C-alpha positions as CSV (number, residue, x, y, z in Angstrom):
1,M,-13.9,16.3,9.9
2,T,-14.9,18.9,7.4
3,D,-12.5,19.4,4.6
4,T,-9.6,21.6,5.7
5,S,-7.3,21.0,2.8
6,T,-6.4,23.5,0.2
7,R,-7.1,23.1,-3.4
8,P,-4.4,24.1,-5.8
9,Q,-5.2,27.5,-7.2
10,P,-5.3,27.9,-11.0
11,G,-1.9,28.9,-12.4
12,A,0.0,28.1,-9.2
13,L,1.9,25.1,-10.7
14,T,1.1,22.9,-13.6
15,G,1.0,19.1,-13.3
16,A,4.5,18.9,-14.6
17,G,5.6,21.6,-12.0
18,L,4.0,19.6,-9.2
19,R,5.8,16.4,-10.3
20,R,9.1,18.3,-10.4
21,V,8.6,19.7,-6.9
22,L,7.8,16.2,-5.6
23,A,10.7,14.6,-7.3
24,V,13.2,17.3,-6.2
25,L,12.0,17.1,-2.6
26,C,12.3,13.3,-2.6
27,L,15.9,13.6,-3.8
28,T,16.9,16.4,-1.4
29,E,15.2,14.8,1.6
30,I,17.0,11.5,1.0
31,T,20.3,13.4,0.8
32,S,19.7,15.8,3.7
33,W,18.5,13.1,6.1
34,G,21.2,10.7,5.0
35,I,24.1,13.2,5.4
36,L,23.0,15.6,8.2
37,Y,21.3,12.9,10.4
38,Y,22.1,9.3,9.6
39,A,25.9,9.8,8.9
40,F,26.5,10.7,12.6
41,P,25.7,7.4,14.2
42,V,27.8,5.6,11.6
43,L,30.8,7.9,12.3
44,S,30.5,8.5,16.0
45,V,32.7,5.5,17.0
46,S,35.4,6.7,14.6
47,I,35.2,10.3,15.9
48,S,35.6,9.1,19.5
49,A,38.5,6.8,18.6
50,D,40.4,9.5,16.6
51,T,39.9,12.5,18.9
52,G,39.7,10.9,22.3
53,W,36.4,12.7,23.0
54,S,34.0,10.5,25.0
55,P,31.0,9.0,23.2
56,T,28.8,10.8,25.6
57,S,30.2,14.2,24.8
58,I,30.0,13.5,21.0
59,T,26.4,12.4,21.3
60,A,25.6,15.5,23.4
61,A,26.9,17.7,20.5
62,F,24.5,16.0,18.1
63,S,21.6,16.4,20.6
64,L,22.5,20.1,20.9
65,G,22.2,20.3,17.2
66,Q,18.7,18.8,17.5
67,L,17.8,21.5,20.0
68,A,18.9,24.1,17.4
69,T,16.7,22.3,14.8
70,A,13.7,22.6,17.1
71,L,14.3,26.3,17.7
72,A,15.0,27.1,14.1
73,G,11.8,25.5,13.0
74,I,9.7,28.3,14.5
75,P,11.0,31.2,12.4
76,V,11.4,28.9,9.4
77,G,7.7,28.2,9.6
78,R,6.8,31.9,9.6
79,I,9.0,32.5,6.5
80,L,7.4,29.5,4.7
81,D,3.9,30.8,5.2
82,R,4.8,34.1,3.6
83,V,7.2,33.3,0.7
84,G,7.3,29.5,0.2
85,P,10.1,27.0,0.5
86,R,12.5,28.0,-2.2
87,T,14.5,30.6,-0.4
88,I,14.5,29.1,3.1
89,M,15.4,25.6,2.0
90,T,18.1,26.8,-0.3
91,A,19.5,28.9,2.6
92,G,19.4,25.9,4.8
93,S,21.4,23.8,2.3
94,V,24.0,26.6,1.9
95,L,24.4,26.8,5.7
96,A,24.7,23.0,6.0
97,V,27.9,22.9,3.9
98,P,30.1,25.1,6.1
99,A,28.6,23.5,9.2
100,L,29.8,20.1,8.0
101,V,33.2,21.5,7.1
102,L,33.5,22.9,10.6
103,I,32.5,19.6,12.1
104,A,35.0,17.8,9.9
105,L,37.9,20.2,10.7
106,A,37.1,20.8,14.4
107,P,40.3,20.8,16.4
108,T,38.6,20.9,19.7
109,L,35.3,19.8,21.2
110,P,33.8,23.3,21.5
111,V,34.4,23.9,17.8
112,F,32.7,20.5,17.2
113,Y,29.7,21.7,19.2
114,A,29.6,24.9,17.2
115,G,29.5,23.0,14.0
116,W,26.6,20.9,15.2
117,L,24.7,24.1,16.3
118,L,25.0,25.3,12.7
119,A,24.1,21.9,11.3
120,G,21.1,21.7,13.5
121,T,19.9,25.2,12.4
122,A,20.3,24.0,8.8
123,M,18.3,20.9,9.5
124,G,15.4,23.1,10.7
125,A,15.3,24.5,7.2
126,V,15.7,21.4,5.1
127,L,14.2,18.4,6.8
128,Y,10.6,17.2,7.0
129,P,8.6,20.2,8.3
130,P,9.4,22.7,5.4
131,A,9.1,19.9,2.9
132,F,5.7,18.9,4.3
133,A,4.6,22.6,4.2
134,A,5.7,22.9,0.5
135,L,3.7,19.8,-0.6
136,T,0.7,20.7,1.6
137,R,0.3,24.2,0.0
138,W,1.2,23.2,-3.6
139,Y,-0.8,19.9,-3.8
140,G,-3.8,21.0,-1.8
141,D,-6.4,18.3,-1.4
142,R,-4.0,15.8,-3.1
143,S,-1.3,16.4,-0.6
144,V,-1.8,13.1,1.3
145,H,-0.6,11.1,-1.7
146,A,2.3,13.4,-2.2
147,L,3.3,13.2,1.4
148,M,3.1,9.5,1.3
149,I,5.5,9.3,-1.6
150,L,7.9,11.8,0.0
151,T,8.1,9.8,3.3
152,L,8.5,6.6,1.4
153,A,11.5,8.0,-0.5
154,A,13.0,9.7,2.5
155,G,12.9,6.3,4.3
156,L,15.7,5.3,1.9
157,A,18.1,7.9,3.4
158,S,19.7,5.5,5.9
159,T,19.6,2.6,3.5
160,I,21.7,4.6,1.0
161,F,23.9,6.8,3.2
162,A,24.7,4.6,6.1
163,P,26.6,2.0,4.0
164,L,28.0,4.8,1.8
165,T,29.3,6.7,4.9
166,S,30.8,3.5,6.4
167,A,32.5,2.6,3.2
168,V,34.1,6.0,2.8
169,D,35.2,6.1,6.5
170,Q,36.9,2.7,6.1
171,Q,38.8,3.9,3.1
172,S,39.8,7.3,4.7
173,D,38.8,8.7,8.0
174,W,35.8,10.5,9.6
175,R,37.0,14.0,8.8
176,T,37.5,13.2,5.1
177,T,34.2,11.4,5.0
178,Y,32.3,14.5,6.3
179,L,34.1,16.7,3.7
180,I,33.0,14.3,0.9
181,L,29.5,14.3,2.3
182,A,29.5,18.1,2.4
183,A,30.4,18.2,-1.3
184,I,27.6,15.7,-2.1
185,L,25.1,17.7,-0.1
186,A,26.1,21.0,-1.9
187,A,26.0,19.4,-5.3
188,I,22.5,17.9,-4.9
189,T,20.5,20.1,-2.5
190,I,21.5,23.7,-3.2
191,P,20.6,23.6,-6.9
192,G,17.8,21.2,-6.2
193,H,16.1,23.6,-3.8
194,W,16.9,26.7,-5.8
195,W,15.8,25.5,-9.3
196,G,13.5,22.7,-8.3
197,L,11.2,24.7,-6.0
198,C,10.6,27.7,-8.2
199,G,7.0,28.6,-8.9
200,S,4.3,30.9,-7.6
201,W,3.4,30.3,-4.0
202,P,-0.4,30.1,-3.8
203,A,-2.4,31.7,-1.1
204,A,-3.7,29.3,1.5
205,T,-7.4,28.5,1.7
206,P,-8.9,28.6,5.2
207,P,-10.9,25.7,6.6
208,A,-14.1,25.0,4.7
209,N,-16.1,25.5,8.0
210,G,-15.2,29.2,7.9
211,A,-13.3,29.1,11.2
212,A,-10.3,31.2,9.9
213,L,-8.6,31.7,13.3
214,G,-5.3,33.5,13.7
215,H,-2.2,31.5,14.4
216,R,-1.8,32.8,17.9
217,E,-5.4,31.9,18.8
218,I,-4.9,28.4,17.4
219,A,-1.5,27.9,19.2
220,R,-3.1,28.8,22.5
221,S,-6.1,26.7,22.1
222,P,-6.7,23.5,24.2
223,A,-6.9,21.4,21.0
224,F,-3.5,22.5,19.7
225,L,-1.8,22.0,23.1
226,A,-3.4,18.6,23.4
227,L,-2.2,17.7,19.8
228,V,1.4,18.8,20.6
229,G,1.4,16.9,23.9
230,A,0.0,13.7,22.3
231,L,2.4,13.8,19.4
232,A,5.4,14.5,21.7
233,L,4.6,11.6,24.0
234,G,4.0,9.3,21.1
235,A,7.3,10.3,19.4
236,F,9.1,9.7,22.7
237,T,7.8,6.2,22.9
238,A,8.4,5.4,19.3
239,F,12.0,6.6,19.2
240,A,13.0,5.3,22.5
241,G,11.6,1.9,21.4
242,V,13.3,1.8,18.0
243,F,16.7,2.9,19.4
244,N,16.7,0.4,22.2
245,L,15.2,-2.6,20.3
246,V,18.6,-4.3,19.7
247,P,19.6,-4.1,23.5
248,L,16.1,-5.5,24.3
249,L,16.5,-8.5,22.0
250,L,20.0,-9.2,23.2
251,E,18.8,-9.0,26.8
252,Q,16.2,-11.7,26.0
253,G,18.9,-14.0,24.6
254,F,18.7,-13.4,20.9
255,S,21.8,-13.2,18.7
256,P,23.0,-9.9,17.3
257,S,22.1,-11.1,13.8
258,V,18.5,-11.9,14.8
259,A,18.4,-8.5,16.5
260,A,19.6,-6.7,13.4
261,V,17.2,-8.6,11.1
262,T,14.3,-7.7,13.5
263,L,15.3,-4.0,13.4
264,G,15.4,-4.1,9.6
265,L,11.9,-5.7,9.5
266,G,10.7,-2.8,11.6
267,G,11.8,-0.5,8.7
268,A,9.8,-2.7,6.3
269,G,6.8,-2.2,8.5
270,Q,7.2,1.6,8.2
271,V,6.9,1.3,4.4
272,L,3.7,-0.8,4.8
273,G,2.3,1.8,7.2
274,R,3.0,4.7,4.8
275,L,1.5,2.9,1.9
276,G,-1.7,2.2,3.8
277,Y,-2.2,5.8,5.1
278,P,-4.4,7.0,2.2
279,T,-6.8,4.1,2.9
280,L,-6.8,4.9,6.6
281,V,-7.6,8.5,5.8
282,A,-10.5,7.4,3.6
283,R,-12.1,5.3,6.3
284,T,-11.5,7.2,9.6
285,S,-12.1,10.6,11.1
286,V,-9.3,12.9,12.2
287,R,-9.9,12.1,15.9
288,S,-10.2,8.3,15.5
289,R,-7.1,7.8,13.4
290,I,-4.7,9.7,15.7
291,V,-6.2,7.9,18.7
292,V,-5.9,4.5,16.9
293,I,-2.3,5.1,15.8
294,L,-1.2,6.2,19.3
295,A,-3.0,3.3,20.8
296,G,-1.3,1.1,18.3
297,T,2.1,2.5,19.4
298,A,1.2,1.6,23.0
299,A,0.1,-1.9,22.1
300,T,3.1,-2.8,19.9
301,T,5.5,-1.4,22.5
302,A,3.9,-3.4,25.2
303,L,4.1,-6.5,23.1
304,L,7.9,-6.0,22.5
305,G,8.3,-5.9,26.3
306,A,6.1,-8.9,27.0
307,V,6.6,-11.5,24.4
308,T,9.6,-13.8,24.4
309,T,9.5,-16.0,21.3
310,A,11.3,-15.1,18.1
311,A,8.2,-15.2,15.9
312,A,6.2,-13.0,18.3
313,L,9.0,-10.5,18.7
314,I,9.5,-10.2,14.9
315,G,5.7,-9.7,14.4
316,A,5.6,-7.1,17.1
317,A,8.6,-5.3,15.6
318,I,6.9,-5.2,12.2
319,G,3.8,-3.9,13.8
320,A,5.7,-1.2,15.7
321,G,7.3,-0.2,12.4
322,L,4.0,0.0,10.7
323,V,2.6,2.3,13.4
324,R,5.8,4.5,13.2
325,G,5.2,4.9,9.4
326,L,1.6,6.0,10.0
327,F,2.8,8.3,12.8
328,T,5.0,10.3,10.5
329,L,2.1,11.0,8.2
330,I,-0.2,11.9,11.1
331,Q,2.4,14.6,12.0
332,A,2.5,15.8,8.4
333,T,-1.3,16.2,8.1
334,A,-2.2,17.1,11.7
335,I,-2.4,20.9,11.1
336,T,-4.4,20.9,7.8
337,D,-6.8,18.2,9.2
338,R,-7.8,20.6,11.9
339,W,-7.1,24.2,10.8
340,G,-6.4,24.3,7.1
341,S,-3.0,25.3,5.6
342,T,-3.3,29.1,6.2
343,H,-0.7,29.0,9.1
344,Y,0.8,25.6,8.3
345,G,4.4,26.8,8.5
346,R,4.1,28.6,11.8
347,L,2.0,26.0,13.5
348,G,4.1,23.2,12.1
349,G,7.2,24.8,13.5
350,L,5.6,25.2,17.0
351,M,4.3,21.6,16.8
352,S,7.6,20.1,15.7
353,A,9.8,21.8,18.3
354,P,8.9,19.6,21.2
355,I,8.7,16.5,19.0
356,V,12.3,17.1,17.8
357,L,13.4,17.6,21.4
358,V,12.0,14.3,22.6
359,M,13.4,12.5,19.5
360,A,16.8,13.7,20.6
361,L,16.3,12.7,24.2
362,A,14.4,9.4,23.6
363,P,17.4,7.1,22.9
364,W,19.2,8.2,26.1
365,A,16.0,8.2,28.1
366,G,15.1,4.7,27.0
367,T,18.4,3.4,28.2
368,A,18.2,5.3,31.5
369,L,14.7,3.9,32.0
370,A,16.0,0.4,31.5
371,G,18.6,1.0,34.1
372,A,16.1,2.4,36.5
373,T,13.5,-0.4,36.1
374,G,16.1,-3.2,36.0
375,S,15.5,-4.4,32.4
376,Y,14.7,-3.3,28.9
377,A,11.5,-5.4,28.9
378,T,10.1,-3.5,31.9
379,A,11.2,-0.2,30.3
380,Y,9.1,-1.1,27.2
381,L,6.1,-1.6,29.3
382,V,6.6,1.8,30.9
383,L,7.0,3.3,27.4
384,A,3.7,1.7,26.4
385,V,1.9,3.4,29.3
386,V,3.4,6.8,28.0
387,A,1.9,6.0,24.6
388,A,-1.4,5.1,26.1
389,L,-1.5,8.5,27.8
390,A,-0.8,10.1,24.5
391,A,-3.8,8.3,23.0
392,L,-6.0,9.6,25.7
393,L,-4.7,13.1,25.3
394,A,-5.3,12.9,21.5
395,I,-9.0,12.7,22.1
396,A,-8.9,16.4,23.0
397,S,-6.7,17.3,20.0
398,V,-9.6,18.3,17.6
399,P,-11.2,21.7,17.8
400,R,-14.9,21.6,18.9
401,L,-15.7,23.9,16.0
402,T,-15.6,21.0,13.6
403,P,-17.9,18.0,13.5
404,T,-14.9,15.7,13.4
405,D,-16.4,12.4,14.5
406,T,-19.5,12.7,12.3
407,V,-17.9,13.0,8.9
408,E,-15.7,10.1,7.9
409,G,-13.2,9.9,5.0
410,T,-11.9,13.4,4.8
411,P,-8.2,14.3,5.0
């Protein structure tokens, strides 16, 4: 692929400014993911026990929030393209605080739902897509390295906040826990986004091949539609697989402790995948790497459904985690790899919306699929077929205007 990245413009941000932006986003992404996303599965049991609301209805509230996240990402992307991340990410952090307070104090289930609608809207302004857009524009042709560091740091969100949330919940209750988390979120992310993301917002450079298309033309193109479809199908397989890994292992006779360790090793695999992404970029074309990563998703998912020994399952889980780590960065770089960063925010919002939706539905769908097929092992084989279809669709995800498969080693 020809070079579609943007080079930082003179005077946009100094080296120190770039390091500040990256450090701030690492901190705020850890905090935002940890509190707005990962705290919920830790507290859901306590919420149900205290309120009497069914686990299904509570999870539906969280899923509704994910729908709001998907919808919010589209206007957020438009604003990002025009003015940069400072205002929109700060506003998202400000909105998240009363949303968490509303969730914590909700006297009825409808109010709880309203709180998650607000929280989901806030997530659309503070999670990965706007952070990816910020680093892509500011770092330009060095963005792959910056994105790798960000995703490595954000991978610590559950490691830090899941045990912290559990500890506070055990000492108090879920409502107090959410109020404390809201205070932490406000103290870290509001000033972090407002002061940490200041700096001039450079104009984007169009693709080097000169194909400076409008965002509407790109969004309606067969390549963009194929890209969105491939990533959505791949995300469905990956998230259904990781959320149902423990039930799969228990079904196959492994102990809960072995299942937990295997799940944790999958997280370690994600770290390895993200560390290896720059090398993959240097050695592959845009088309080949998305196809390889989605084919890898299919292969590792099929292995999880087919193998039965502990060593083989652990190896497959690590491999699946490695592929998930690569998949995150494929999402982050998919737009600039093909169309430059001119419309990164808008196109990223459109691309992310269906991915967020399938991420919200995947855990439930994976369980339903296991019930329909009679076992989790069979369900994983079906999920592997879905990922294989994604790999085939990804072949068409590169515009014909660019000689993608003849130029290797470009981002």
